[in-house]
N, C-alpha and C positions, 0 to 999 in steps of 0.2 A: 504493500500500500504506500509505503514511504517513497519507493521508486516511482510509482505511478504519479503521485502528487508532484514529485520533483520534475518529471518529464512533462507533465501538463503545464507547469509554470513556465518552462522554457519552450513551450510549443510554438511561440511566435518569433523565436530568435534562433532558429537552426542555422548554424554557421555554414556558408557555402563550402563545398570541397575545394581542394587545390585545383589549379587549372588543368583541364584535360582537353586534349585535341578532339573537338566534336565537329570539325568542319565537314567531315565525310557524312556525319549523321545529319547535319543541316541540309546537306545536298540530297538526302534520301527522298524517295518519292512521297512518303507519307508527310514529311514536313513541308516539302514544296507545295503539296496539295493544300495543306493547312494555310499557307501563305497566299496562294493564288486563286484557289477555287472555293467551293462550298463544302467544307469538311464534314464528313460523316462521323458518327460515334465510333465506328470501327477505326477510322483514320486517327482520331484523337487517342484512342486506346493503344494503337500500334506505336504512335509517336511517343507517348508517355513510357511505354515499355522499352523503347530504344534508348530514351534518355536515362532510364533507370539502369539499363545494362552498361551504359557508359559511365555510370557513377555521378551523373549530373542531377542529383536529387532536388537541388534548388530549382533548376529549370523545369524539372518534371512537376514539382508542386505549383510553380507559376502557371504552367500550361493547364494543370488540373483545375486551378481556380478560374481559368478563362473559359472552361468548357460550358456551353449553354445547358447541357444535360449530361448526366453520368449514370452508369449502370454498375452492377456488382463487379464486373470485370475491371472497370476503372478503379474502383475502391480497392479491390484485391491487389492490383498492380502497385498502387501507391503504398498500401500497407506493407507489402513485401519489400518494396524498395526502401522504405524508411528503416525497416529492420536490418536489411542488408547494409545500409549505410551507417549503422551503429546507433540508431534511435528507436529502440524497442518500445520505450515509453510513449513516444509520439505515435508509433504504429497503433498502439492500443487506444490512444486518444482519437485517432482517425476512425478506428473501428466503432467507437462509441458515437462519433458524429454520423457515421454511416447508418447505425441503427436509429439514431434520432431523426434522420431524414426519411425513414421508412423504407430503406433499401433492404430487401430480404437476403440473408446470407445464403451462399451455396456451400457445397461440401469443401471446396477449395478454401473458402473463407475460414471455415471452422478449423480445418487441419492446419492452416498457416498461423492463425491467431493462437490456437492451442499450443503450437510449437513455440511461439514467441513467449507466451505465459510461462511455459516450462523452462525455457532457456534463460529468460531474464528475471525469473523469480516472482512473477505475478501469479502466485499459486491460487489465491482466493478468487481472482478474476477467472482463472481457469476452471475452478470448481463451478462458478456461476454459469460459465459457457456450457459445461456438461449438461446443466438443466435445459438450456436452450436446444442442445443437440437432441435430447430426449423428446422435447416438445415438437421439434420438426421431424421426428421419426428417422433420424439419421444415425441412431446408435448401433446400427449394424454395418455402417460404412467402414470398410477396412482401413482407409486412410485416416479417418477421424478417430477410430478406435486406436490406431497406432499412436497418434498424438496424445490421446488420453492415457494410454498405457505409459508412455514416456513421462507424462506429467505426474501421475500417481506414484510411479517408481521414484521420481525425484524427491517426493515428500515422505517416502518410506511406507506408503500404503501398498505393500506388495500383494497382499491377499486380494484387494480390490482390483489391482492391475491384472492379476491372473484370472480373476472371474470375468472381467471384460474380455480378456484374450480368449479364454476357453468357450465363452458364449458365442463367439463368431462361428457361423456355419462353415466357413472355409478360411484357411490361414495360409498365406504365401510366405516365401522366404524372407521378404522384407520385414514383416511384422514379427516373425520368429527372431530375427536379429535384434529388433527393438527390445523384445522381452529378454533375450540373452544378455544384452548390454545392461539393462536395468538390474537384473539379478546379479550380474557380475559386479556392478558398481555397489550393490548392497552388501557384497561380501558373503553371499549365501552360496557357498561352493557346492554343497550337497544338492540343493534345489536346482542349481545350474546343470548338474549331471542328470537329474531326473528330467529336466526339460529337453536336454539333448537326446535322451532315450525316446521321449514322446515324439520329438521331431523326426527321428529315424523311423518310428512306427507309422507315422503319417506319410512316409515316403517323400519327405521333403529333404533334399540333399543339401547338406551344409556347404557354404562357399568359404572362401578364404577369410572373409570378415567374421563368419561364425566361429571358425577355428581360432582366430585371434582372441575373441571373447572367452572361448573355452580355455585357452592357455592362460589367460589372465586369471580366470577363476581357479584353475588348478594351482596357479602361482600363489594367489592369496590364501588358498586353503592348504597349501603344502601337500597336494594330492599327487604324490610321485607316480604311483601306478597308473592312475587315470591320465596323467600328463604324458606318460610314455606311450599310451595308446593313441593319444592325439598325434604324437610324434610319428608313429607308424602310419597313421592316416595321411599325414602330410607327405611322408616319403612315397606312399602308394600313389598319390596324386601328382607327384613331381613338383610340389610347391616350395620345397626347401631351396631350390636353385633359382626359381623364377620369382619368388616373393620374399624380399628382404625383411618386410615387416614380420612375417611369420618366423623367419630365421631368428630375428632379434627377440621376438617373444619367447622362443624356445631357449635362447641364452638366458633371458630373465627368469624363466621358469626353473631351469636347472640351478641357477644361482640361488633362487629363493628356497629351493629344497636342499641346498647345501652340497649338491653334486657338481662340484666345480670342474672335475675332470671332463664331464660331458659338455658342460658349458664351454670349456676351452676347445674341445674337439669341433663343436659347431662354429665357434668363432674363427677357427683356422680355415674352414671351407667357405666362409663368407668372403666375397671379393674385398681386397684390402682397401679399395678406394671408398668403401662405405663408412662414413664417419659415425653413423648411428651405432654400428656394431662395436667400434672402438669405445664409444661412450658407454654402451651396455656392459662391456667387459670391465671398464673402470668401476662402474657402479656395482657390478657383480662382486669384485674383490672387496670394494669398500663396504658393501652391505654385510659381508661375511666377516668383517673385522680384519681383513688382510691388508692393512694399510701399506705395507712395503710393496706388495704385489700390485696394488692399485696405482701407486706412484710410479712403479716401473713401467706399467702399460701406458700411463699418462705421459711419461717422458719419451717412450718409444713412439707414441702417437705424434708428439711434437717433432721428433727427429725425422719422421717421414713427411713432414710438412702438412700434417692434418691439424686444422684449427680445432681446438677442443670445443665441444658443444656445451650448451647450458646443462644438458643432462649429466655429462661427466663432471662438471664443476659442482653440480648439486650433489652428486654422489660423494665427492671429496668433502664438501661442506658438512654433509650428514655424518660422515665418519669422524670428522673433527668434533662435531657436537657429541656423538656417542662416546668417543674416547677422551673427551675433554682436552683435546689438543689445541690449546689456545693459539700457539704460535703458527701451527699449520693453517688454522682457520683464517688468521690474519694474512698469511701468505696467499691463500686462495683468494681472499678479498682483493689483494693487490693485482692478482692475475685477472680477476673480473674487471677491475678498473682499466687494465691495459687493453682488454678485448672490447671494452665498451658495453659489457653486458649489464652494467649497473643502471643503464638508462633504458627504460622501456620493457625490460624483461621482468615480469611480475614474479615469476617463480624464484629468480635469483634474488630480487629485492626482498621478498618475504623470507627466504632462507637466511639471508644475512642478518635481517632484523631478529629472526628467531635465534640465530647462532649467538649473537652478542647477549641476548636475553638469557640464554642458557648458561653463558659464562658469567652471568650476573654483572655484566657491563651495560647497565640499562641506559647510561648516558649515550653510548655509541648507537644503541638501538633507536633512541629518540632522535639523534642527529641524522641517522640514515633516513628515518621516516620524514623528518622535516625537509630534507633535501629532495624529496620526490615531488615534482611539480603537481601532479594530479594523483593523489593517493588512491589506490584501488582497495576494493574490499579485502583482498587477500593480504595486502600490506597492513591494513588496519587490524585484521585478525591476528597477524603475527605479532604486532606491537602489543595487542591486548594480552596474548598468551605470555609474552615476555614480562609485562607488568605483573601478571598473575604469578609467574614463577618467582619474581622478586618481591612479591607480597606488597606491591604498591596498589592498594585497593581503590583509593579515592580516584586516582587518575583513570582507572578503568571506566568508572561511571562518566567522567568527563569525556573520554574518548567515544563512548557509546552515543552521548548527546551530539558530539561533533559529527559522527557518521550520519546521524539522522538529519541534522540541520544542513549539512553540506550536500545532502542528496545522494550520498554514497550508498545508503541502505544498509541492510544487515542480512545475515543468513543464520543457519542453525548453529554454526560454530560461535558466532558473535553472541547470540542469546545464551548459549550454554556457558561461555566464559563469563559473561556478565552475571548470570545467575550464580555461578560458582563464587565469583567475587562477593556477591551479595551475601551468600551463605557464610563467608569468612568474615564479613564485616560485623562490627559491634552494633551497627545501626539497622540490622535486618528487621523488617517489620512486615505486617500483613499488607499494608498499602503498597510498599515497594515491590513485594512479590506479586501482588495483584496487577500492578502496572505492566511488569514484564510478561506476566501470563497473558494479559490482553494483547500485547504486541505479538506474542507467539500465535495467538488465535487469529488475529486479523491478517497476519502475514502468511498463515498456513503452515508455519514451522512447528506448531504444537504436535504434529505427528512425527517430527524428527526424533529419533531415539535419544540422541544426546540432550536435546532440549527437554524431552519428557523426563528423563532421569534427573536432570538438574532441577526441574520444577518439583518433582517429588522430594528431592533432598532439601531444597530451599524452604518449601512450605513446612516440612517437618521440623527444620531448625528454627523456624519462627513460631513453632508450637501449634501449628494448625494441621494436625494429622488428617482431619476430615478432607481438606483440600488435596492432600497427597493421595488419599484414597480415591477421590473423584478423578484426578488425573489418570491414575492407574486403571480405574474402571472404564474410562472412555477409550482405552487402547483396544484396537480391533484384534491384534495378535501380538501381545507382549512377548518379548524374547527373554533370554536368561538375564540380560543386563537390567531390564526393567524390573523383573522379579527381585533381583539382588538389591536394587535401589529401594523397593518397597519393604523388603526384609530389613534393610538397614534403618529405614525410617521407624519401623516398629521397635527395633532393638535399641535405637538411640533414646526413645521415650520410655523404655522399660516395659514394653508390652511383650513379655516372653511368650505367652500363649498364642498371640496373633503372629508373632515371628515364626513359630513352629508351624502354624496353620498355613501361612504363606509358603513356607519351605516345602511342605507336603503337597500343596497345590502345584508348585513348580515341578516337582517330581512326577506328579500325575499327568502333567502336560507333556511329559517326555523330554523336558529340557534338562541338560546336564549342568549341575552346579560346579563352580570352580573354587579356587582357594579363597577368593574374596567372599563368595556366598557363604561358605562354611564359617569364615571369620565373623561375619555379621550374625549368623545364627548363634554361634557360641557367645557372642557379646550379649545378645538378647537373653540367653539362658543365664548368663553370669549376673546381669542386672536384676533378674527376677529370682535368683536363687534356685533355679531348676537343675539340680545336679544330676538327677537320674537321666533326664532328657539330654543333658549336655554330654554325658558319658556315651549315650547311644549314638548321638550325632558324630562325636569325635571318633568313635570306633569305626563308624560307617565310612569315614573318609578314605581309609586305606583298604578296608575289607570289601566295600561295595563299589566305591567310585574310583579306586586306584590312585588317590591323591595322598601324597606324603605330607603330614602336618609339618609346618615350619614353626619358627620361634613365636610368631604371633598367636598361632593356635594354642601352643603350649602355655603361653602367657595368660590367655583367657581361662584355660582350665586351672592353672595354678591360682589365679585370682579368685575363681569361683570356689574351688576346694578350700582355699585358705579363708575365704570370707565366711563360710558356714562352719569353720572349725576343724575341717579334715586336713590338718597341717601335715601329718605323717604321710598321708596319701599324696599330697601335693609335693612333698620332698621326694618321695619315691618316683613320682612322674618326671621330675627334673632329672634325676639320676638315670632313669631308664631311657630317657630321650637323648642321652649323650650331649646334653646342653649344660654341663656343669660349668662351662666357661662363660656362661651368659649372666652378666651382673644384673640385668633387668629382672630375670626370674628369681634370683636370690633376694633381690631387694623387695619384690612382691611378697615372697615367703616370709621375710623378716618382719614386714608390716603385719602380716597375719599372726605371726608368733607374738608380736607385741600386743595385738588386740586380744588374743586368747590366752596370754600369759604362758606360752609353751616355751619353757626355759631351755630345755635340751636342744630342740630343733632350732631355736633362735640362736643359741651359741654357735651351732654348726654353720648356720646361714651367715652370722656375723663374721666368723672366721673366713668363710669363702669370699665374702664381699671385700674384706680388707686385703685379702690376697690378690683379688682380681682388679681392684681399683685403689691402689695405694696412694694415688695423688688426687683423689676426688674428695673435696671438702664435704659434699652432701653425704657420701657414704660414711665418713668418720663421725659426723654428727648424728646420722641415723643410728649407727651402732651405739654411740654414747647414750642416746635417748632410750634405746632398748634396755641397756643395762640399768639405767636409772629407773625404768618402769618395773623391772623385776626385783629391784631393791639392792642391786650390787653397785652401790654408789662409788666404792673405791675404783672399780674398773671403769665406771663412767667418767670420773674425774681424771683418771690416768690417761684415758683415750683422748680427752679434750686437751690435756696438757701436751701430749705428743703432737696433736694436730696444730696447736699454737706454736710449738717449737719448730715444726716443719713449715710454718707460715702458711697453713691451709686455712683460708677464711672464705666463708660462703657469702655470696652476694645478698645484700639485704633486700627483701621484697618490697615492692611499692606498687601503687595502683595508678592506672592511666584512666583519666576521666575525660570523655569527649563532651565538652559543653559548648561546642561551636554553635553560635546562634545562626539560625536560618532566617534570613530577612525576606 
């Protein structure tokens, strides 16, 4: 909605394009006839179409305004031309004008405008158009359904997209590819394989584009066996030699699966003049943490006179971030400046902003952002992520307002980051959550998984569990991440029974819980004192789901057992887990010993803690307080004296009160 309002505001000031040679167009028969004869509607439409093809959108608009009458073809041509020239908002504005003048849309209008809504982020307007499609009885038109499928895939409504798709009486290769692309972008690798099987059963033969989507899906899902089958299909059809895109997708696939030997074999057979394959190989080594090999290929690429692509530089920037190689990241930045990729390449700009944010050099991130003449949505999101990483919360809200006011707009990532910042803020309130919730609804991003989970989390942190429940109930097909967010909301507010009920519902839906899900369930049990249920869940991690508990899960169990007085069992759990070197677990056990006056276990925990953290003031004073609690004042005083002699002093606590006045 923000984007639509912005483009509507500038509807009367579209800047003309750069000079283009249109003399040959002016000499065409259609324009000559417009100047000398009595032009027909067909002649006008043909002339406008030719102007649009030449990129002279301003001239096309001028001619359109001079037409004595117009039909749906005239409007369709202008709408598509504006979108092609980079003005999707004004395209939608012209569509609304068309309806206002009583011009009835045809199938081309719907498919074009729906594609514009999908690509430009006007999701709510796209939903409204779906209603008009049904009213006009065009809901079985394969081109319109193709555009609708793409729209609903974009906002995460996969089930609705598939229903529209399977309701079609006939499905051609084009719409199959639209669905494959949507499922691939959604990261649903198993569903992608099922669709591919259905496609073969309907005797629709996949083309090279279909295989590219399948390889991307196998790549994201790390499906080695299925990807190898795709590789065989490629060899059978002879596409490995004729299609470099497929060859490079195969390199990326084997790289993602960690089979670098096969990735290298494919790279060797690709013609050396292909820069994309060199970039893929650099990214291949970089994504697998093989920095030395990535740099070797990068240097070899330069020695052969190949100019590094943005993809190869992105791979090196990403490995710099992952390995915290600050110096390498700065060197790659210099290389970016040398090649001129710093201007106009959104991916590079975003990656650099993100890199300095991850290095906690937020000043450089902000400086890079401020030097961009026209900040894009991607760059704004990268800066927002950097601010969030550096815990600079207030500036995130200012950035969000800037994006709205400047007409940049926002997407699911923007809303998710802003909601995350709000949940971390001391000023989280019902009103602020509600405002962002309204933005999500109006813009259509309320169905985005990231936004949904952030809404559930933020509403629960503001104390309004009912709103979190409402967001969850409105989901058509919640996945494991959504269930985990709702489980966490219940656990945070001490709703142990509801936590377990949601966990059981997740299992019934056939969704597989992960480490985070189990951690949230154990937290809920811990806050509610449900020790029997916690034991069952904890045991099922390894026996049923094949997940090995880590330190966080053991910490929850130790805290729960210690809280209800089962100190000996908590101590045995620490020892059996081979986590005797973890000071956090022993500190939790010592607190429980202090609460329940368990002297023997407490002395053992105190001894372990002092051995593990000899330089921690907090540990020494915690141990001293324990001995004071059990009446061993001599030991307590002795420990404090040793701490003072070793100049171990803890920081005095203080409160931060935010009393900033809002005028």
